[in-house]
N, C-alpha and C positions, 0 to 999 in steps of 0.2 A: 757645646761651644758654638759661637756664631760663625757664619761663613767667613772664610779668609778674606775675601774682597771687602766685605763690610768692615771687618776688623782693621784692615790696612787703611781704609778710608777714614775710619774713626781715629786711628793713630795719627793721621796726617792733618786732622781737623783740631785746631787749638782748643775748641770748646769741649770736645769729647775725648781728647788725648789722654788725660790722667786716668779716667775710668777704663779706657781701652787698653792702656799700658798695664793696668792692674790685671785685666783679663788675660793679656798676653803672658805676663809673668806667671800667673797661676796655671795657665795651660802648658807652658813649656819649661818651667824651671827644673822640674825633676828630670826630664829627658836630657836637657842641656847639662845639668849637674853631672849625671852619670857619663855623658859623652866626654866632658872635660875631665872628670875624675879618672877616667881610663887613660888619659893622656898625661896628666900631671901627678896622679896617684895619691897625693896628700890632700886630706879633707880641707884644711885651712887654706891651702893654695887654691884648691878648687873653688871655694867660696869667693876668694878674691877675683879669680878669673871670671867666674860667673857674673859677679857684680860688674866687672869691666865690660863683659859681653853685653849685658842689658843696657849699660850706659851708652855703649857704641850703637846698639840697635836704636835706642831712643834718639840719639843725636843724628843718626843717618837714615831714619825711616823715610825721609823725603826723597832719598836717593834710590829707594826700593822701587824698581820699575815693574815688578810682576812678571819678569821673564822666567823666574823660577818660583817654586813654592816658598812661602814665607819661612817655613821651618828650615828649608834647604839654605836659604840666605842666612838665617841665624846660626845654623850649624857651621857654615863657612866662617862667619865672624868668630864663633866660639873656638873653632879649630885654630884659626890664625892667632887669636888671643892666647890660647894655651901654648902653642908652639913658640910664640914671641916671649911668653913668660918663662918657658924652659930655657930659651937661649939666653935671656937676661940672667936667670938664676945660675946657669952653668958658667957664664962669664964672671959673675960676682964671686963664685966659689972657686974659680980657676980650674974647673973641670971640663973635660970633653963632654959632649952631649951623651955619649954612651956611658961614661963613668957616672954621670949624674943619674941617668935612668937606672943603672945598676944599684946605686946608693938608695934611690927612692924606693925601688922594689924591695931592697933588704930592710928598709925602715917600716915596711908594711907590718912586719911581725909585731912591732911595738905600737902601732897605730890603733888607738882605742876605737876609731871609727871603722876599722877594717873588720868586716863581719864574715870573712871567708874562712874556710878550714885550711888544712895543710895542702890539700890538692889545689885549691884556689890560689893559695900563696905561690905554689910551684908554677902554676900557669901564669900568674902575673910576672914572676921572675923570668919565665921563658919569653913572654911577650916583650919584656923590657930589653931583651937582647936583639930584637928585630930592628932593622932600619926604620927610620921615622915613617916613611910612606907605607911600608908593609904593616907596621903597628897600627896606624890609623885605619887602614882598610880592614885588617883583621878585626879590630874592635867594633867597627861599624857593622860588619857583616855577621860576626859571631855573636856579640853581646847585644847589639841594638837591632839585629835582624833586619837591617835595611836591605833593600833590593839593589842589585848592581846599578840600575839606572838612577836610583836615588843617590847612591854614593858618587856616581859619575857627575851628577849635577852639583853636589856639594864640593867635590874636590876638583871639578873641571878637568876630568881626564876620561879616556876612552873605557868602555866596558871591557873590551878585550884586555887592555892593560891591567885593569882591576882584577880580572879573573886570574891572570898570570901572577900578579902580586899576592893575591889571597892564597893561591896554591903554594907558592914559595913559602909564605908565612906559615902555613899549616905544616909543611914539610920540616921547616926549621924548628917549630915548636915541638913536633913529634920527636925529632932528633934530640932536642934538649931534654925532654921528659924521659926518653929512653936511656940517657946517659946515667941517670941516678939509679 
């Protein structure tokens, strides 16, 4: 892949923008897909949120200042889009965000795109019980193997706070898994 600064410059240049955006999508779509999928859980919803994320990136690339890494900026957009999507969905269905997460986790059993085994399903159900922030932090650290400083940049929070949230999330997940 080309250097990030070069890619950003090409994205901001009208003449090279289309080709650069294609490079951007190919470079980040899978990582962003799985990041979003771990938040919204459903494949079709993930595709919608991913598309909205790339649209927002395209429309707002001029506002990218380079204060953070490009992927951190895109992860922040993807995270906000996914959370906004869940809020809208829970409002439309008349469910609390916790009830919606539980429902989505239970639907994984019949999701043809869910490739996990029974243990993975149990883990996803346990993660669904976590508060929103702990869920995000756990997914980024455990599944995406991001470093605390990267997560800090994406979520705009302190490393110490992240470590505490991750520790609490792990304890809650262990407790949930030990109940059965």
